[in-house]
N, C-alpha and C positions, 0 to 999 in steps of 0.2 A: 414540246413537252417541258412543262415548268419543273425546275430542280427543287426538291425539297430540302429545306435547310433547318438545322436546329435553332429553336428560338425559345428563350426563356421569358415568359411574360413577366415573371416576378423582377426579373434583372432590368427588363425595359421599364417597368414601373418605377423601380428605385432610382434608375438613371434619370427618369423624367422629373421625379420629385426632387433629386439633388440638383438638377438644372434649373428647376423652378425656384428652389431655395436660393440659389446663387444669384439668379437674375432679380428676385424679390427678397432679399435676405432679411427683412424685417417682418414679413407677413405670415411665417409659418411656425407654429410651435410643433416640435416633435417630442413624442412621449413614448416611453417605453412601458408597457403594462398599465395596470389600473391601480388607483389608490385603494379600491375596495379589496383587491387582491393582496395588496400588502398588509392590509388590516387583518385579513383572515389568515396570515401565516405564510403567504407565498414569498420566501425570502431569498430565492436563488433565480437568477435569471442568466441568459446566454449573452446579452448585449455588453460589449467591452467599452472601456473609456475610449479606446481608439474609434470604436464605432460611433459614440456619441459625438465626438468631435468632427464627424463628417456631416453632422446634422445642426451644428451650431457651435458658437463660441461662448455661450453664456447659458447658465442653468443651475438646477439644483436636484437633489435626490438622495439615494442612499446606496449602500454597498451591499453585495451578497452577504448572507448570514446577518443582515442587518447591522453590519459592523461599521457604524458611524455615518455621519451625514456627509453629502457630497455637495461641494459649491464649484461653480465654474464661471470664469469671466476672463476675457482676453486670450481666449483659447487655453487657458490654464485651469487644470482641475485639481482640487484639494480634497483630502479625507479629513473630516473633523472627527476626532475620536472620543471614546467615551471618558478619557481621563482629562478632556478639555483641551487637549493638544491638537495640532494640525500638521499635515505633511502632504507633500506632493503626491497625487496618485499615479500609480503605474499604468501603462497603456493597456496591460492584459487584465487589469483587474475588471470585475463584472459587477453589473447592477441589475437588481429586480425591479427597480422603478426610478425613472429619471425623467426630467423635462428640460428641453434644450431648445434654443432659438439662436438666430443670428441678431445680436442686440444692436439696433439702429433706432435709438429713441428720438421721438419728435418733440419732446418737451424738456425743458431745463429749468430747475428753481434752485437759487442760492439761498441759503439760510446763514445768517450772521448772528442769531441769537437761538437760545434753546427752544427745542419743539419736541413735543411727545409723539409717540408712535400714531396715536389715534389723530392727533391734529395734522401730522404728516400725511397720513392716508386721506384724510379729508380734502387736502390740496389736490391729491390725485383724482378722487372721486368728483371734485367739482369740474376738473378739466376733462375727465372722461366719465360723463354722468350716467351712461347706460351700463347696468350691470350685466348686460348681455355680451359684452365684449371681454376679451382677455386684455391683460396689461402686464408688460414686463417692467421692473424697476430696479434701479441701482442707486446706492448712496455711497459717495466716498466722503468721508469727514471724521470729526472728532466726536466721539460718543461719550456722554456723560456717564451712562451705563448701558450695558447690553447684557440682558439675562437670558442665558441659553440653557439648553438641555441637549444630551446626546444619548441615545439608546445603546446600551453595551451589546457586544457581538452575541448572537444567539447559537445554540447547537440543536440539532435535531433530537427528539421530535419537536418541531416547532410550536410554540404557543402562539395564540393570537396576540396581535399588537397591543390590544387593551389590558392583556394580563402581564405584558412585559414591562409596562410603564411604571410599576411599582419598584423597579430596580433602576430606573433612570437617574443618573446624577445631573445636577444642576450647577451652573457656574454664573459667576458675575464678573464681567469685565468692566472696570470703572476707569474713567478717565483714559480711554484708549483710541487711537486713530484705527480705522478699518474700512472694510468694504462690506456692503450689505448687497445681497442679491435676492430678488424676489419676483413673485408672480401674484397678479390678482386674477382670480378665476370665477367665472359666473356661477351663481348659486345653482343654476340648472345643471351644472356639471359635477355636483357633489356626488362622490363615489367613483367617478371616472377620474377626477383630480381632487384637489382640496378647495372647496369653495372658499371665497374670501381671500385673504392675504396669507401667503406662505413665504417666509423669509429666512435666510441663513446668513451667518455673520462670519467674518475671518479677520483677524487683527492684521495691521499693516506690515508686521514682521513675518506673517504667514505661520505662526506657531500655535495659534489658539483660535477657537471659535465654536460654532454649533447651531442648532436649530433655535431661532429666536422666540422667546416667549414674550418678552417685552423690551423696550429700549427708549433711551432719550438722546436725541441728537443735539450736541452742543452747538456745532456749526459744520457746514459742509454743502455739497452738491447733490441734489436729487435730479436724476435722468429717468425718463420713462416714456412709454408709448404704447398705443393699442395694437392688438394683433387680431386678425380676423379668421385665421385659419388654424386648424389642428389636425395633426396626423398621429395616429395611434398605432404603434406595433404590438400586436397581441402575441403573447407567448403561446407555444403549442404543446407545452410539457404537462404531465399528468397532474402536478400539483395545481396548476392554473385551471386546468379542465375540470377538476373536481372541487374547486373552490366555491364556497357560497358567496357570490359577488353582491348579493342584495339581501342582506339580514334586515330584520325588522328594525333594529336600532342603528341603522347605518349612519344617519346624519349625526346623532348624538355620539357614536363611537368616534367618528372622524374628528369632531370637534374636541373631543376629551383627549385624543392623542396628539392633536396639533395645537392646542391652546396652553 
């Protein structure tokens, strides 16, 4: 007679994914929730910073209540706040939306003279010509300017993200060393993630930064690589289940909040 044992399929699946991520650390993007959910006002999640770091050492996102931008690299996570400042995130802080990966770039490009954001993106696009692939990128260097914004913390009842943007403060970091963390997401993933380039910036002293609107790199090093797999962890709370995840103006709305 066979003995019946307790088995959690969810636990086994998570263990398999963790093992695969470790064996192929550059091949999987882990994402919690959807960009369309964030857009519609789903600003509270159950995923902690500690949880995120089991899925990668590199990424970006936001914090519960839309309380600042998230940037992660070298297994360090920072909260970029609405006053332009930055601080180290606590392990028990939670996020409603984040994207993480184990950063193992295949390409490296050194820049010894100024280059614009658009021109730098063209360097990546020429190396990874297919828009159907994900790309993770990092820049370490001296920025002539980095133009950022950070949405301030929200309180219930939550407004849609497009309505929150009127209150967003913007900052200019001029002549600063810093780190840029970003992803290029395929156009067909709009709504699931942010199609195109999505980048966050933090200064070298880890005291300032935000979501990048524009920048010019004076000199520095670009590292990047393509990623072929995506894992999404969907919430099960009432706010997510009741959210309108595909409004008629989805593409325009995302472009307006990210540009």
